[in-house]
DSSP file (Angstrom, degrees, kcal/mol; ACC not computed):
  #  RESIDUE AA STRUCTURE BP1 BP2  ACC     N-H-->O    O-->H-N    N-H-->O    O-->H-N    TCO  KAPPA ALPHA  PHI   PSI    X-CA   Y-CA   Z-CA
    1    1 A M              0   0    0      0, 0.0    72,-0.0     0, 0.0    70,-0.0   0.000 360.0 360.0 360.0 132.5    2.5  -16.1   -7.9
    2    2 A P        -     0   0    0      0, 0.0    70,-0.2     0, 0.0   134,-0.1  -0.226 360.0-102.5 -68.3 158.0    5.3  -13.6   -7.1
    3    3 A Q        -     0   0    0      1,-0.1     3,-0.1   132,-0.0     0, 0.0  -0.280  45.2 -84.5 -73.8 163.4    8.8  -14.7   -6.3
    4    4 A K        -     0   0    0      1,-0.1    -1,-0.1     2,-0.0     2,-0.1  -0.386  60.0 -90.4 -63.1 145.1   10.2  -14.9   -2.8
    5    5 A P        -     0   0    0      0, 0.0   132,-0.2     0, 0.0    -1,-0.1  -0.364  33.6-168.4 -62.2 133.9   11.6  -11.5   -1.6
    6    6 A A  S    S+     0   0    0    130,-3.0     2,-0.3     1,-0.2   131,-0.2   0.704  74.8  13.3 -90.0 -25.4   15.2  -10.9   -2.5
    7    7 A R  E    S-a  137   0A   0    129,-1.4   131,-2.6     2,-0.0     2,-0.4  -0.960  70.2-130.7-147.4 162.1   15.5   -7.8   -0.3
    8    8 A F  E     -a  138   0A   0     -2,-0.3   131,-0.2   129,-0.2   129,-0.0  -0.934   7.5-160.2-120.1 142.6   13.5   -6.1    2.4
    9    9 A F  E     -a  139   0A   0    129,-2.6   131,-1.9    -2,-0.4     2,-0.2  -0.872  14.8-155.3-123.4  93.8   12.6   -2.4    2.5
   10   10 A P  E     -a  140   0A   0      0, 0.0     2,-0.5     0, 0.0   131,-0.2  -0.510   6.1-162.8 -75.2 137.9   11.8   -1.3    6.1
   11   11 A V        -     0   0    0    129,-2.8     2,-0.1    -2,-0.2    -2,-0.0  -0.982   7.2-148.0-121.2 123.9    9.5    1.8    6.4
   12   12 A S     >  -     0   0    0     -2,-0.5     4,-2.7   129,-0.1     5,-0.2  -0.349  30.4-105.6 -82.5 168.2    9.3    3.6    9.7
   13   13 A W  H  > S+     0   0    0      1,-0.2     4,-2.5     2,-0.2     5,-0.2   0.906 122.9  51.2 -58.7 -41.5    6.2    5.4   10.9
   14   14 A E  H  > S+     0   0    0      2,-0.2     4,-2.6     1,-0.2    -1,-0.2   0.910 110.9  46.9 -64.1 -42.7    7.8    8.7   10.1
   15   15 A E  H  > S+     0   0    0      2,-0.2     4,-2.8     1,-0.2     5,-0.2   0.914 112.6  49.4 -66.3 -42.4    8.7    7.6    6.5
   16   16 A L  H  X S+     0   0    0     -4,-2.7     4,-2.8     2,-0.2     5,-0.2   0.923 112.2  48.6 -62.2 -43.2    5.2    6.3    6.0
   17   17 A H  H  X S+     0   0    0     -4,-2.5     4,-2.4    -5,-0.2    -2,-0.2   0.933 112.7  48.1 -61.6 -45.8    3.7    9.5    7.2
   18   18 A R  H  X S+     0   0    0     -4,-2.6     4,-2.2     1,-0.2    -2,-0.2   0.924 114.6  45.4 -59.8 -45.8    6.0   11.6    5.0
   19   19 A D  H  X S+     0   0    0     -4,-2.8     4,-2.0     2,-0.2    -2,-0.2   0.881 113.1  49.2 -69.2 -38.6    5.2    9.5    1.9
   20   20 A A  H  X S+     0   0    0     -4,-2.8     4,-2.1    -5,-0.2    -1,-0.2   0.884 111.5  50.1 -67.1 -37.2    1.4    9.5    2.6
   21   21 A K  H  X S+     0   0    0     -4,-2.4     4,-2.3    -5,-0.2    -2,-0.2   0.890 108.3  52.6 -67.3 -38.4    1.5   13.2    3.0
   22   22 A A  H  X S+     0   0    0     -4,-2.2     4,-2.0     2,-0.2    -2,-0.2   0.892 108.2  51.7 -62.1 -38.4    3.4   13.6   -0.3
   23   23 A L  H  X S+     0   0    0     -4,-2.0     4,-2.1     2,-0.2    -2,-0.2   0.905 107.6  52.2 -63.4 -41.3    0.7   11.5   -1.9
   24   24 A A  H  X S+     0   0    0     -4,-2.1     4,-1.8     2,-0.2    -2,-0.2   0.912 107.2  52.3 -60.9 -42.9   -1.9   13.9   -0.4
   25   25 A W  H  X S+     0   0    0     -4,-2.3     4,-0.6     1,-0.2    -1,-0.2   0.923 111.0  47.5 -57.5 -44.3    0.0   16.9   -1.9
   26   26 A R  H  < S+     0   0    0     -4,-2.0     3,-0.3     1,-0.2     4,-0.2   0.861 115.2  45.4 -65.3 -35.8   -0.1   15.2   -5.3
   27   27 A L  H >X S+     0   0    0     -4,-2.1     3,-1.3     1,-0.2     4,-0.7   0.696  92.0  81.5 -81.9 -20.1   -3.8   14.4   -5.0
   28   28 A A  H >< S+     0   0    0     -4,-1.8     3,-0.8     1,-0.3    -1,-0.2   0.866  91.0  50.7 -56.7 -40.0   -4.9   17.8   -3.7
   29   29 A A  T 3< S+     0   0    0     -4,-0.6    -1,-0.3    -3,-0.3    -2,-0.1   0.706 106.2  56.4 -72.6 -19.3   -5.0   19.3   -7.2
   30   30 A S  T <4 S+     0   0    0     -3,-1.3    -1,-0.2    -4,-0.2    -2,-0.2   0.586 105.3  82.2 -88.3 -11.2   -7.1   16.4   -8.6
   31   31 A G    <<  +     0   0    0     -3,-0.8     2,-0.1    -4,-0.7    -3,-0.0   0.132  23.5 142.5 -76.5-164.8  -10.0   16.9   -6.1
   32   32 A P        -     0   0    0      0, 0.0     2,-0.4     0, 0.0     3,-0.1   0.512  57.0-160.7 -75.0 155.7  -12.3   17.7   -4.6
   33   33 A W        -     0   0    0     21,-0.2    55,-0.2    -2,-0.1     3,-0.1  -0.855  23.6-146.3-109.7 140.3  -13.2   14.2   -3.5
   34   34 A Q  S    S-     0   0    0     53,-3.1     2,-0.3    -2,-0.4    24,-0.3   0.877  76.3 -49.5 -66.5 -38.1  -16.5   12.9   -2.3
   35   35 A G  E     -b   88   0B   0     52,-0.7    54,-2.2    22,-0.1     2,-0.4  -0.973  57.2 -91.0-178.9-178.4  -14.7   10.5    0.0
   36   36 A I  E     -bc  89  59B   0     22,-2.4    24,-2.9    -2,-0.3     2,-0.6  -0.927  15.7-156.2-118.0 140.3  -12.1    7.8    0.4
   37   37 A V  E     -bc  90  60B   0     52,-2.9    54,-2.4    -2,-0.4     2,-0.4  -0.964  19.8-156.1-111.0 110.3  -12.3    4.1    0.0
   38   38 A A  E     -bc  91  61B   0     22,-2.8    24,-2.3    -2,-0.6     2,-0.9  -0.703  14.5-131.5 -86.5 135.8   -9.5    2.6    2.0
   39   39 A V  E  >  - c   0  62B   0     52,-2.6     4,-3.0    -2,-0.4     5,-0.3  -0.787  48.9-100.2 -86.9 107.9   -8.3   -0.9    0.9
   40   40 A A  E  4 S+ c   0  63B   0     22,-2.8    24,-1.3    -2,-0.9     2,-0.1  -0.533  85.0   3.0 -82.7 139.2   -8.3   -2.7    4.3
   41   41 A R  T >4 S+     0   0    0     -2,-0.3     3,-2.0    22,-0.1     4,-0.4  -0.944 131.9  35.2-102.1 -30.9   -6.1   -3.3    6.1
   42   42 A G  T 34 S+     0   0    0      1,-0.3     3,-0.3     2,-0.1    -2,-0.2   0.772 116.3  54.2 -58.0 -29.9   -3.0   -1.9    4.6
   43   43 A G  T 3X S+     0   0    0     -4,-3.0     4,-2.2     1,-0.2    -1,-0.3   0.535  85.9  85.3 -82.5  -5.1   -4.7    1.2    3.2
   44   44 A L  H <> S+     0   0    0     -3,-2.0     4,-2.0    -5,-0.3    -1,-0.2   0.924  90.7  43.8 -65.4 -46.0   -6.2    2.3    6.5
   45   45 A V  H  > S+     0   0    0     -4,-0.4     4,-2.1    -3,-0.3     5,-0.2   0.959 117.1  44.3 -67.6 -51.0   -3.3    4.3    7.8
   46   46 A P  H  > S+     0   0    0      0, 0.0     4,-2.7     0, 0.0     5,-0.2   0.892 112.3  54.8 -59.8 -36.3   -2.4    6.1    4.6
   47   47 A A  H  X S+     0   0    0     -4,-2.2     4,-2.8     1,-0.2    -2,-0.2   0.902 106.9  50.7 -62.8 -40.2   -6.1    6.8    4.0
   48   48 A H  H  X S+     0   0    0     -4,-2.0     4,-2.2     2,-0.2    -1,-0.2   0.936 111.9  46.5 -61.8 -46.6   -6.3    8.4    7.5
   49   49 A I  H  X S+     0   0    0     -4,-2.1     4,-2.4     1,-0.2    -2,-0.2   0.927 115.5  45.7 -62.5 -45.2   -3.3   10.6    6.8
   50   50 A I  H  X S+     0   0    0     -4,-2.7     4,-2.5     1,-0.2    -2,-0.2   0.903 110.5  53.6 -66.2 -41.2   -4.7   11.6    3.3
   51   51 A A  H  X>S+     0   0    0     -4,-2.8     5,-2.5    -5,-0.2     4,-0.5   0.909 110.9  47.3 -59.6 -41.9   -8.2   12.2    4.7
   52   52 A R  H ><5S+     0   0    0     -4,-2.2     3,-0.8     3,-0.2    -2,-0.2   0.945 113.8  46.3 -63.7 -48.1   -6.7   14.6    7.3
   53   53 A E  H 3<5S+     0   0    0     -4,-2.4    -2,-0.2     1,-0.2    -1,-0.2   0.830 120.3  38.3 -67.4 -32.6   -4.6   16.5    4.8
   54   54 A L  H 3<5S-     0   0    0     -4,-2.5    -1,-0.2    -5,-0.2    -2,-0.2   0.367 108.9-121.9 -98.9   4.5   -7.4   16.8    2.2
   55   55 A E  T <<5 +     0   0    0     -3,-0.8     2,-0.5    -4,-0.5    -3,-0.2   0.906  53.6 160.5  53.5  47.9  -10.1   17.4    4.9
   56   56 A I      < +     0   0    0     -5,-2.5    -1,-0.2    -6,-0.2    -2,-0.1  -0.879  19.7 179.6 -99.0 126.9  -12.1   14.5    3.7
   57   57 A R        +     0   0    0     -2,-0.5     2,-0.7   -23,-0.2    -1,-0.1   0.637  58.3  80.7-102.3 -17.9  -14.6   13.3    6.4
   58   58 A L        +     0   0    0    -24,-0.3   -22,-2.4    -7,-0.1     2,-0.4  -0.824  54.6 167.3 -99.3 115.0  -16.3   10.4    4.5
   59   59 A I  E     +c   36   0B   0     -2,-0.7     2,-0.2   -24,-0.2   -22,-0.2  -0.993   5.8 173.3-130.3 130.6  -14.2    7.2    4.6
   60   60 A D  E     -c   37   0B   0    -24,-2.9   -22,-2.8    -2,-0.4     2,-0.4  -0.729  20.0-131.2-122.4 174.9  -15.4    3.7    3.6
   61   61 A T  E     -c   38   0B   0    -24,-0.2     2,-0.4    -2,-0.2   -22,-0.2  -0.973  10.9-158.1-133.6 148.3  -13.5    0.4    3.2
   62   62 A V  E     -c   39   0B   0    -24,-2.3   -22,-2.8    -2,-0.4     2,-0.6  -0.983  23.4-152.5-111.6 132.1  -13.1   -2.4    0.8
   63   63 A C  E     +cD  40  79B   0     16,-1.8    15,-3.5    -2,-0.4    16,-1.7  -0.932  22.1 165.3-116.8 117.2  -11.8   -5.5    2.5
   64   64 A I  E     - D   0  77B   0    -24,-1.3     2,-0.7    -2,-0.6    13,-0.2  -0.996  24.3-150.6-132.0 127.4   -9.8   -8.1    0.5
   65   65 A H  E     + D   0  76B   0     11,-2.7    11,-1.8    -2,-0.4   -24,-0.1  -0.872  39.7 138.1 -99.4 115.1   -7.7  -10.8    2.1
   66   66 A S  E     +     0   0B   0     -2,-0.7     7,-3.1     9,-0.2     2,-0.4   0.437  50.2  63.3-137.6  -2.0   -4.8  -11.7   -0.2
   67   67 A Y  E     - D   0  72B   0      5,-0.2     2,-0.4     7,-0.0     5,-0.2  -0.973  43.2-170.3-130.6 144.2   -1.7  -12.2    2.0
   68   68 A E  E >  S- D   0  71B   0      3,-2.6     3,-2.6    -2,-0.4     2,-0.2  -0.945  77.5 -57.9-123.0 105.4   -0.5  -14.6    4.7
   69   69 A E  T 3  S-     0   0    0     -2,-0.4     0, 0.0     1,-0.3     0, 0.0  -0.416 122.4 -17.3  53.4-116.4    2.7  -13.1    6.0
   70   70 A T  T 3  S+     0   0    0     -2,-0.2     2,-0.5    -3,-0.1    -1,-0.3   0.349 118.2  97.4 -99.3   8.0    4.9  -12.8    2.9
   71   71 A E  E <   -D   68   0B   0     -3,-2.6    -3,-2.6   -67,-0.1     2,-0.4  -0.846  65.4-144.0-100.4 125.1    2.9  -15.3    0.8
   72   72 A Q  E     -D   67   0B   0     -2,-0.5    -5,-0.2    -5,-0.2     2,-0.2  -0.698  24.7-176.6 -84.3 138.1    0.4  -13.9   -1.7
   73   73 A R  E     -     0   0B   0     -7,-3.1     3,-0.1    -2,-0.4    -1,-0.0  -0.684  41.9 -62.2-124.4 178.1   -2.8  -16.1   -2.0
   74   74 A Q  E     -     0   0B   0     -2,-0.2    -9,-0.1     1,-0.1    -1,-0.1  -0.476  65.7-112.0 -62.2 123.7   -5.9  -16.0   -4.1
   75   75 A P  E     -     0   0B   0      0, 0.0     2,-0.4     0, 0.0    -9,-0.2  -0.299  31.1-163.2 -62.8 141.4   -7.7  -12.8   -3.2
   76   76 A R  E     -D   65   0B   0    -11,-1.8   -11,-2.7    -3,-0.1     2,-0.5  -0.985  14.6-136.1-128.7 120.4  -11.0  -13.1   -1.3
   77   77 A V  E     +D   64   0B   0     -2,-0.4   -13,-0.3   -13,-0.2     3,-0.1  -0.644  26.9 170.9 -78.5 122.3  -13.4  -10.2   -1.1
   78   78 A L  E    S+     0   0B   0    -15,-3.5     2,-0.3    -2,-0.5   -14,-0.2   0.708  70.1  16.2-101.2 -29.3  -14.7   -9.8    2.4
   79   79 A K  E     -D   63   0B   0    -16,-1.7   -16,-1.8     2,-0.0    -1,-0.3  -0.974  69.0-161.2-150.0 132.3  -16.5   -6.4    2.0
   80   80 A R        -     0   0    0     -2,-0.3     2,-0.4   -18,-0.2   -19,-0.1  -0.603  11.6-140.0-106.4 167.6  -17.5   -4.6   -1.1
   81   81 A V        -     0   0    0     -2,-0.2     2,-0.1     2,-0.1   -19,-0.0  -0.998  23.0-136.3-125.8 133.5  -18.5   -1.0   -1.9
   82   82 A E        +     0   0    0     -2,-0.4     3,-0.2    26,-0.0     2,-0.1  -0.437  57.5  46.6 -87.5 162.2  -21.3   -0.3   -4.3
   83   83 A G  S    S-     0   0    0      1,-0.1    -2,-0.1    -2,-0.1     0, 0.0  -0.385  91.1 -77.4 102.8-179.5  -21.4    2.3   -7.1
   84   84 A E        -     0   0    0     24,-0.2    26,-3.1    -2,-0.1    27,-0.6   0.654  58.1-119.8 -92.5 -20.9  -19.1    3.3   -9.9
   85   85 A G    >   +     0   0    0      1,-0.2     3,-2.6    25,-0.2    27,-0.3   0.518  46.5 169.8  94.1   4.9  -16.7    5.4   -7.7
   86   86 A E  T 3  S+     0   0    0      1,-0.3    -1,-0.2    25,-0.1    25,-0.2  -0.311  74.2   6.5 -54.6 124.5  -17.2    8.7   -9.5
   87   87 A G  T 3  S+     0   0    0     23,-0.5   -53,-3.1     1,-0.3   -52,-0.7   0.464 106.3 120.4  81.7   2.1  -15.6   11.4   -7.4
   88   88 A W  E <   -b   35   0B   0     -3,-2.6    24,-2.4   -55,-0.2     2,-0.5  -0.692  54.6-142.1-102.7 153.9  -14.1    8.9   -4.9
   89   89 A L  E     -be  36 112B   0    -54,-2.2   -52,-2.9    -2,-0.3     2,-0.5  -0.967   8.5-153.5-115.7 121.2  -10.5    8.2   -4.1
   90   90 A I  E     -be  37 113B   0     22,-3.2    24,-2.9    -2,-0.5     2,-0.4  -0.824  16.9-168.0 -91.8 131.3   -9.3    4.6   -3.5
   91   91 A V  E     +be  38 114B   0    -54,-2.4   -52,-2.6    -2,-0.5     2,-0.3  -0.982  14.3 161.5-126.7 130.7   -6.2    4.5   -1.2
   92   92 A D  E     - e   0 115B   0     22,-1.8    24,-1.3    -2,-0.4    25,-0.2  -0.944  41.4-126.2-137.1 161.6   -4.0    1.5   -0.5
   93   93 A D  E    S+     0   0B   0     -2,-0.3    24,-2.2   -54,-0.3     2,-0.3   0.882  88.2   1.7 -72.2 -38.1   -0.5    1.2    1.0
   94   94 A L  E     - e   0 117B   0     22,-0.2     2,-0.5    21,-0.1    -1,-0.2  -0.999  49.5-147.9-153.2 143.5    1.0   -0.7   -1.9
   95   95 A V  E     + e   0 118B   0     22,-1.5    24,-2.2    -2,-0.3    27,-0.3  -0.991  29.9 165.2-112.7 123.2    0.2   -2.2   -5.3
   96   96 A D  S    S-     0   0    0     -2,-0.5    26,-1.2    22,-0.2    27,-0.2   0.793  74.4  -9.8-101.8 -90.9    2.3   -5.4   -5.7
   97   97 A T  S    S-     0   0    0     24,-0.2    -2,-0.1    25,-0.1    38,-0.0   0.658  91.3-119.3 -85.3 -16.8    1.2   -7.7   -8.6
   98   98 A G  S  > S+     0   0    0     25,-0.0     4,-2.5    26,-0.0     5,-0.2   0.387  80.3 119.5  93.8  -2.6   -2.0   -5.7   -9.2
   99   99 A R  H  > S+     0   0    0      2,-0.2     4,-1.4     1,-0.2     5,-0.1   0.952  81.3  39.2 -62.1 -50.4   -4.4   -8.6   -8.5
  100  100 A T  H  > S+     0   0    0      1,-0.2     4,-2.1     2,-0.2    -1,-0.2   0.918 115.1  54.9 -64.1 -42.6   -6.1   -6.9   -5.5
  101  101 A G  H  > S+     0   0    0      1,-0.2     4,-2.7     2,-0.2    -2,-0.2   0.874 104.6  52.8 -59.3 -39.3   -6.0   -3.6   -7.4
  102  102 A R  H  X S+     0   0    0     -4,-2.5     4,-2.2     2,-0.2    -1,-0.2   0.871 107.4  52.3 -65.8 -35.8   -7.8   -5.0  -10.4
  103  103 A I  H  X S+     0   0    0     -4,-1.4     4,-1.7     2,-0.2    -2,-0.2   0.930 112.2  45.2 -63.9 -44.5  -10.6   -6.4   -8.1
  104  104 A V  H  X S+     0   0    0     -4,-2.1     4,-2.5     1,-0.2    -2,-0.2   0.898 111.1  53.9 -66.2 -40.0  -11.0   -2.9   -6.6
  105  105 A R  H  < S+     0   0    0     -4,-2.7    -1,-0.2     1,-0.2    -2,-0.2   0.897 107.6  50.5 -60.0 -41.3  -10.9   -1.3  -10.1
  106  106 A E  H  < S+     0   0    0     -4,-2.2    -1,-0.2     1,-0.2    -2,-0.2   0.883 112.4  47.7 -64.6 -37.0  -13.7   -3.6  -11.2
  107  107 A M  H  < S+     0   0    0     -4,-1.7    -2,-0.2     1,-0.2    -1,-0.2   0.910 130.1  19.9 -66.8 -43.6  -15.8   -2.6   -8.2
  108  108 A L  S >< S+     0   0    0     -4,-2.5     3,-1.5     1,-0.1    -1,-0.2  -0.633  70.8 167.2-129.8  70.4  -15.2    1.1   -8.6
  109  109 A P  T 3  S+     0   0    0      0, 0.0   -24,-0.2     0, 0.0    -1,-0.1   0.706  76.5  48.8 -66.0 -20.2  -14.1    1.7  -12.2
  110  110 A R  T 3  S+     0   0    0    -26,-3.1   -23,-0.5     2,-0.1   -25,-0.2   0.414  89.9 102.8-100.8   2.9  -14.6    5.5  -12.1
  111  111 A A  S <  S-     0   0    0     -3,-1.5     2,-0.5   -27,-0.6   -22,-0.2  -0.408  76.9-113.5 -80.2 160.0  -12.7    6.1   -8.9
  112  112 A H  E     -e   89   0B   0    -24,-2.4   -22,-3.2   -27,-0.3     2,-0.5  -0.856  30.4-148.5 -93.3 125.5   -9.1    7.5   -8.7
  113  113 A F  E     +e   90   0B   0     -2,-0.5    14,-2.4   -24,-0.2    15,-1.8  -0.859  20.6 175.2-104.8 122.2   -6.7    4.8   -7.4
  114  114 A A  E     -ef  91 128B   0    -24,-2.9   -22,-1.8    -2,-0.5     2,-0.3  -0.981   6.2-180.0-129.5 137.9   -3.7    6.0   -5.3
  115  115 A T  E     -ef  92 129B   0     13,-2.2    15,-0.6    -2,-0.4   -22,-0.2  -0.947  29.6-137.8-131.1 155.2   -1.1    4.0   -3.5
  116  116 A V  E    S+     0   0B   0    -24,-1.3    15,-2.3    -2,-0.3    14,-1.2   0.926  92.8  26.3 -74.4 -46.0    1.9    5.1   -1.5
  117  117 A Y  E     -ef  94 131B   0    -24,-2.2   -22,-1.5    13,-0.2     2,-0.3  -0.877  69.3-170.2-120.8 151.0    4.2    2.4   -2.9
  118  118 A A  E     -ef  95 132B   0     13,-2.2    15,-2.3    -2,-0.3   -22,-0.2  -1.000  11.5-152.8-142.7 141.0    4.1    0.6   -6.2
  119  119 A K    >>  -     0   0    0    -24,-2.2     4,-1.7    -2,-0.3     3,-0.8  -0.795  37.1-106.7-105.2 155.6    5.9   -2.4   -7.8
  120  120 A P  T 34 S+     0   0    0      0, 0.0     3,-0.1     0, 0.0    14,-0.1   0.838 115.5  53.2 -53.5 -41.7    6.3   -2.6  -11.6
  121  121 A E  T 34 S+     0   0    0      1,-0.2   -24,-0.2     2,-0.1   -25,-0.1   0.860 118.7  35.3 -64.4 -34.1    3.7   -5.4  -12.1
  122  122 A G  T X> S+     0   0    0    -26,-1.2     3,-2.1    -3,-0.8     4,-0.6   0.623  90.8  93.7 -94.7 -14.0    1.0   -3.5  -10.3
  123  123 A R  G >< S+     0   0    0     -4,-1.7     3,-1.0     1,-0.3    -1,-0.2   0.823  78.5  59.3 -52.3 -39.6    1.9    0.0  -11.4
  124  124 A P  G 34 S+     0   0    0      0, 0.0    -1,-0.3     0, 0.0    -2,-0.1   0.714  97.7  63.1 -64.3 -16.6   -0.4    0.2  -14.4
  125  125 A V  G <4 S+     0   0    0     -3,-2.1     2,-0.2    -4,-0.1    -2,-0.2   0.797  96.5  66.5 -76.7 -29.1   -3.4   -0.5  -12.1
  126  126 A V    <<  -     0   0    0     -3,-1.0   -12,-0.2    -4,-0.6     3,-0.1  -0.621  62.9-153.5 -99.7 154.3   -3.0    2.8  -10.1
  127  127 A D  S    S+     0   0    0    -14,-2.4     2,-0.4     1,-0.3   -13,-0.2   0.821  82.7  17.8 -87.5 -36.2   -3.4    6.4  -11.2
  128  128 A T  E     +f  114   0B   0    -15,-1.8   -13,-2.2  -101,-0.0    -1,-0.3  -0.999  63.9 157.3-141.7 137.8   -1.1    7.9   -8.7
  129  129 A F  E     -f  115   0B   0     -2,-0.4   -13,-0.2   -15,-0.2   -12,-0.1  -0.948  27.6-147.2-150.0 169.3    1.7    6.7   -6.4
  130  130 A I  E    S+     0   0B   0    -14,-1.2     2,-0.4   -15,-0.6   -13,-0.2   0.845  75.8  27.2-105.7 -53.8    4.8    8.1   -4.7
  131  131 A T  E     -f  117   0B   0    -15,-2.3   -13,-2.2   -16,-0.1     2,-0.4  -0.947  60.4-152.7-124.2 131.1    7.6    5.5   -4.5
  132  132 A E  E     -f  118   0B   0     -2,-0.4     2,-0.3   -15,-0.2   -13,-0.2  -0.846  14.2-174.9 -99.5 137.1    8.4    2.6   -6.8
  133  133 A V        -     0   0    0    -15,-2.3     6,-0.0    -2,-0.4     4,-0.0  -0.903  35.1 -90.3-123.9 157.0   10.2   -0.5   -5.4
  134  134 A S    >   -     0   0    0     -2,-0.3     3,-1.7   -15,-0.2    -1,-0.0  -0.238  35.7-113.8 -66.3 156.7   11.5   -3.5   -7.4
  135  135 A Q  T 3  S+     0   0    0      1,-0.3    -1,-0.1  -130,-0.0   -16,-0.1   0.809 114.7  54.5 -61.6 -32.1    9.2   -6.5   -7.8
  136  136 A D  T 3  S+     0   0    0   -131,-0.1  -130,-3.0     2,-0.1  -129,-1.4   0.254  88.3 101.6 -89.3  14.3   11.4   -8.7   -5.6
  137  137 A T  E <   -a    7   0A   0     -3,-1.7     2,-0.6  -132,-0.2  -129,-0.2  -0.834  60.2-150.4-101.4 134.5   11.4   -6.3   -2.7
  138  138 A W  E     -a    8   0A   0   -131,-2.6  -129,-2.6    -2,-0.4     2,-0.5  -0.914  14.7-140.1-102.2 121.0    9.2   -6.9    0.4
  139  139 A I  E     -a    9   0A   0     -2,-0.6     2,-0.9  -131,-0.2  -131,-0.0  -0.693   7.4-150.4 -82.0 125.9    8.2   -3.7    2.1
  140  140 A L  E     -a   10   0A   0   -131,-1.9  -129,-2.8    -2,-0.5     5,-0.1  -0.845  16.8-155.0 -96.4 102.2    8.2   -4.0    5.9
  141  141 A F    >   -     0   0    0     -2,-0.9     3,-2.2  -131,-0.2     4,-0.3  -0.407  25.6-111.7 -76.7 154.4    5.5   -1.7    7.1
  142  142 A P  G >  S+     0   0    0      0, 0.0     3,-1.2     0, 0.0  -129,-0.1   0.798 116.0  60.0 -60.1 -29.1    5.8   -0.2   10.6
  143  143 A W  G 3  S+     0   0    0      1,-0.2    -2,-0.0     3,-0.0    -3,-0.0   0.610 104.0  52.7 -74.3  -9.4    2.8   -2.2   11.9
  144  144 A D  G <  S+     0   0    0     -3,-2.2     2,-0.3     2,-0.0    -1,-0.2   0.372 103.6  72.1-101.1   2.6    4.6   -5.4   11.0
  145  145 A L    <   -     0   0    0     -3,-1.2    -4,-0.0    -4,-0.3    -5,-0.0  -0.778  50.7-174.6-120.0 158.5    7.8   -4.6   12.9
  146  146 A E        -     0   0    0     -2,-0.3     2,-0.1     2,-0.0    -3,-0.0  -0.977  38.5 -99.3-145.5 146.7    8.9   -4.4   16.5
  147  147 A P        +     0   0    0      0, 0.0     2,-0.3     0, 0.0    -2,-0.0  -0.416  54.3 152.9 -66.9 135.8   12.3   -3.2   17.8
  148  148 A Q        -     0   0    0     -2,-0.1     2,-0.1     2,-0.0    -2,-0.0  -0.979  47.8 -78.4-156.2 163.5   14.7   -5.9   18.7
  149  149 A Y        -     0   0    0     -2,-0.3     2,-0.4     1,-0.0     0, 0.0  -0.385  39.9-169.8 -66.8 138.3   18.4   -6.6   19.0
  150  150 A V        -     0   0    0     -2,-0.1     3,-0.1     0, 0.0    -1,-0.0  -1.000  23.8-119.0-128.4 132.2   20.3   -7.2   15.7
  151  151 A Q        -     0   0    0     -2,-0.4     5,-0.0     1,-0.1     0, 0.0  -0.308  40.9 -91.0 -65.2 151.6   23.9   -8.4   15.7
  152  152 A P     >  -     0   0    0      0, 0.0     4,-2.1     0, 0.0     3,-0.2  -0.246  38.5-110.0 -58.3 153.7   26.5   -6.2   14.1
  153  153 A I  H  > S+     0   0    0      1,-0.2     4,-2.5     2,-0.2     5,-0.2   0.885 117.7  53.2 -54.5 -44.4   27.1   -6.9   10.4
  154  154 A V  H  > S+     0   0    0      1,-0.2     4,-2.4     2,-0.2    -1,-0.2   0.901 108.3  50.0 -62.8 -41.5   30.6   -8.4   11.0
  155  155 A A  H  > S+     0   0    0     -3,-0.2     4,-1.5     1,-0.2    -1,-0.2   0.897 112.1  47.8 -64.9 -39.9   29.2  -10.9   13.6
  156  156 A R  H  X S+     0   0    0     -4,-2.1     4,-1.3     1,-0.2    -2,-0.2   0.910 112.2  49.7 -66.0 -41.7   26.5  -12.0   11.2
  157  157 A A  H  X>S+     0   0    0     -4,-2.5     5,-2.8     1,-0.2     4,-0.6   0.891 109.3  50.6 -65.4 -40.5   28.9  -12.4    8.3
  158  158 A S  H  <5S+     0   0    0     -4,-2.4     3,-0.4     1,-0.2    -1,-0.2   0.839 106.5  55.8 -69.6 -30.8   31.4  -14.5   10.4
  159  159 A R  H  <5S+     0   0    0     -4,-1.5    -1,-0.2     1,-0.2    -2,-0.2   0.854 109.4  46.6 -65.8 -34.1   28.5  -16.8   11.5
  160  160 A R  H  <5S-     0   0    0     -4,-1.3    -1,-0.2     2,-0.1    -2,-0.2   0.561 119.5-112.9 -84.1  -7.9   27.7  -17.5    7.9
  161  161 A G  T  <5S+     0   0    0     -4,-0.6     2,-0.2    -3,-0.4    -3,-0.2   0.694  83.1  95.3  85.8  19.2   31.4  -18.1    7.1
  162  162 A G      <       0   0    0     -5,-2.8    -1,-0.3    -6,-0.2    -2,-0.1  -0.712 360.0 360.0-129.6-177.9   31.9  -15.0    4.9
  163  163 A S              0   0    0     -2,-0.2    -5,-0.1    -3,-0.1    -6,-0.1   0.362 360.0 360.0-128.1 360.0   33.0  -11.4    5.2
């Protein structure tokens, strides 16, 4: 089970779009692709951006439930995709420990696996990624955030009794 996050890495919609588009640029030379298998739910947005950029019209999903908020749990496959994956592109937002990624790899062993973000433990599972973050970092995706007031740094520090 992974450790509690030591730091948070917020990603805005613009940053996610930029990083997913960079992933599409990297993948363009490896195609053409028959279609995309998005790992739901996190891979749906990056898969859409990549599908648009690479003009891929066929998109399917693999559905695996493995997180409750910031706690990773035993992965549970909710929807599978049949076949070996030859000519297909698997897209997810992030590979963390690689547990979910290994399940998808077993399902589609001949597919190309791409993620926008990768942590060291999961990195060997994917073929292509854009940004690596440390294992103890929790990525805050834009769909998990909402704008709200945050106290200035000095006010937060004085409340904790430090500077």
